[in-house]
C-alpha positions as CSV (number, residue, x, y, z in Angstrom):
1,M,101.8,64.9,71.7
2,K,102.9,66.2,68.4
3,T,105.6,63.4,67.7
4,K,103.0,60.8,68.6
5,Q,101.5,58.5,65.7
6,H,98.5,58.7,67.1
7,R,98.2,61.8,68.4
8,F,94.3,61.9,69.1
9,G,93.1,59.7,71.3
10,I,90.3,58.9,74.2
11,K,92.0,58.8,78.0
12,L,90.2,57.2,80.9
13,Y,90.5,58.4,84.6
14,V,89.3,55.2,86.5
15,L,88.7,54.8,90.4
16,Y,88.4,51.0,91.3
17,D,87.8,48.9,94.5
18,C,91.4,47.1,94.6
19,V,90.1,44.4,96.4
20,T,87.4,43.2,93.9
21,G,88.6,45.1,91.0
22,I,85.1,46.3,90.5
23,V,85.1,49.7,88.7
24,L,83.4,52.3,90.8
25,V,83.4,55.8,88.7
26,F,85.4,56.8,85.5
27,I,86.0,60.0,83.2
28,V,86.4,59.8,79.8
29,Y,89.0,62.4,78.6
30,V,88.6,63.3,74.6
31,S,89.2,67.1,74.9
32,Q,90.3,70.1,76.8
33,Q,86.4,70.8,77.4
34,S,85.8,67.5,79.3
35,H,89.2,68.0,81.0
36,H,87.5,71.3,82.2
37,Q,84.6,69.5,83.7
38,A,86.8,67.8,86.1
39,E,88.4,71.5,87.6
40,D,85.9,72.1,90.1
41,V,87.9,72.1,93.1
42,K,90.4,75.1,93.4
43,G,94.0,75.0,94.0
44,L,94.2,71.4,93.2
45,G,95.4,71.5,89.6
46,S,94.3,69.7,86.9
47,S,95.3,65.9,88.0
48,G,94.2,66.8,91.6
49,S,90.5,67.8,90.6
50,I,90.1,64.7,88.6
51,V,91.3,62.6,91.6
52,A,88.3,64.9,93.9
53,K,85.9,64.4,91.2
54,L,86.7,60.8,91.2
55,M,86.4,60.4,94.7
56,D,83.3,63.0,95.4
57,L,81.2,60.2,96.5
58,Y,83.8,58.5,98.8
59,L,84.6,61.5,100.3
60,N,84.3,61.8,104.2
61,K,83.6,58.0,104.8
62,G,86.9,57.1,105.7
63,H,88.1,55.6,102.6
64,S,91.8,55.1,101.6
65,L,93.2,56.1,98.1
66,F,96.4,54.9,96.5
67,T,98.0,57.0,94.0
68,D,101.0,56.9,91.6
69,N,103.3,60.2,90.8
70,Y,101.2,61.8,88.2
71,Y,98.6,62.4,91.1
72,G,99.9,62.3,94.5
73,S,100.9,66.2,95.7
74,S,100.6,67.7,99.1
75,I,97.8,69.3,98.5
76,L,95.8,67.0,97.3
77,S,96.6,64.9,100.2
78,Q,96.0,67.8,102.8
79,Y,92.4,68.4,100.7
80,L,91.7,64.4,100.9
81,H,92.7,64.5,104.7
82,E,90.4,67.2,105.6
83,K,87.4,65.3,103.7
84,K,88.4,62.2,106.2
85,T,89.8,60.1,103.5
86,N,93.2,58.4,103.6
87,S,95.8,58.8,101.0
88,C,99.1,57.1,99.9
89,G,101.0,57.2,96.8
90,T,104.5,58.1,95.4
91,V,104.9,61.5,94.7
92,R,107.3,63.8,92.0
93,A,110.1,65.1,94.5
94,N,110.0,68.4,92.5
95,R,106.2,69.0,93.1
96,K,104.8,72.3,94.0
97,H,104.9,72.4,97.8
98,M,106.7,69.2,98.4
99,P,109.6,69.4,101.1
100,V,112.9,69.2,100.3
101,L,115.2,65.7,101.1
102,K,118.4,66.6,100.1
103,E,120.5,63.8,101.8
104,K,122.3,61.6,99.4
105,L,120.7,57.9,100.2
106,K,122.6,54.7,100.2
107,K,120.8,51.8,99.2
108,G,118.2,51.0,101.7
109,E,118.7,54.2,103.7
110,T,115.6,56.2,104.4
111,S,114.8,60.0,104.8
112,W,111.5,61.5,106.0
113,K,109.9,64.8,107.3
114,S,106.5,65.3,109.0
115,C,103.8,67.9,109.1
116,G,101.2,66.8,111.9
117,H,98.8,64.2,109.6
118,M,101.1,64.2,106.7
119,I,104.6,62.0,106.2
120,V,106.8,62.6,103.1
121,L,109.3,59.7,103.3
122,K,112.3,59.3,100.5
123,W,114.4,56.0,100.4
124,K,116.8,54.4,97.9
125,D,116.4,51.4,96.0
126,R,117.7,51.3,92.5
127,R,116.8,55.0,92.4
128,D,115.2,57.5,94.8
129,V,111.7,57.0,95.6
130,T,109.4,59.3,97.1
131,M,106.4,59.0,99.0
132,I,103.4,60.7,100.5
133,T,101.3,59.4,103.2
134,T,98.3,60.6,105.6
135,M,97.7,57.2,106.7
136,H,101.1,55.6,108.0
137,E,103.9,55.9,110.4
138,H,107.8,56.5,109.3
139,E,108.6,52.7,109.8
140,I,110.7,50.8,107.4
141,V,110.5,46.8,107.6
142,A,113.4,44.7,105.9
143,L,111.8,41.7,104.0
144,E,113.9,38.6,102.8
145,K,114.5,38.4,98.8
146,N,112.7,35.6,98.2
147,L,110.0,36.3,101.2
148,Q,106.4,35.4,99.6
149,I,103.5,37.2,100.9
150,Y,100.2,36.0,100.8
């Protein structure tokens, strides 16, 4: 970013086990050249290719991957599903190839579309949240506000 005080730096893309917190794989990004090393998978784009590279050793083994909206896409979810890997995460509603969920929702309401193994779900909290998953079914469970889950 040109306006950022420290425009140059190092980015780390990390895959870790969420139960143990152990880092499994990481990619160090320092320049465009290192970024192209991760772009082996055709059609996934730059963020999807990074995920594919990180998950390379863990595909076809029935693992589950959770991502944020920077990585989430229907193309990546389809790719992971074909590689016998579950995926779940938030996704930007305006991502390419995403179904349009135009309904105006009130707080607590949901809207969803599915296609075989994939579900795109939108719900209203303080703002609209869109999620894509290949491992869940469309079911919303309301919890009490002060409920503690162990």
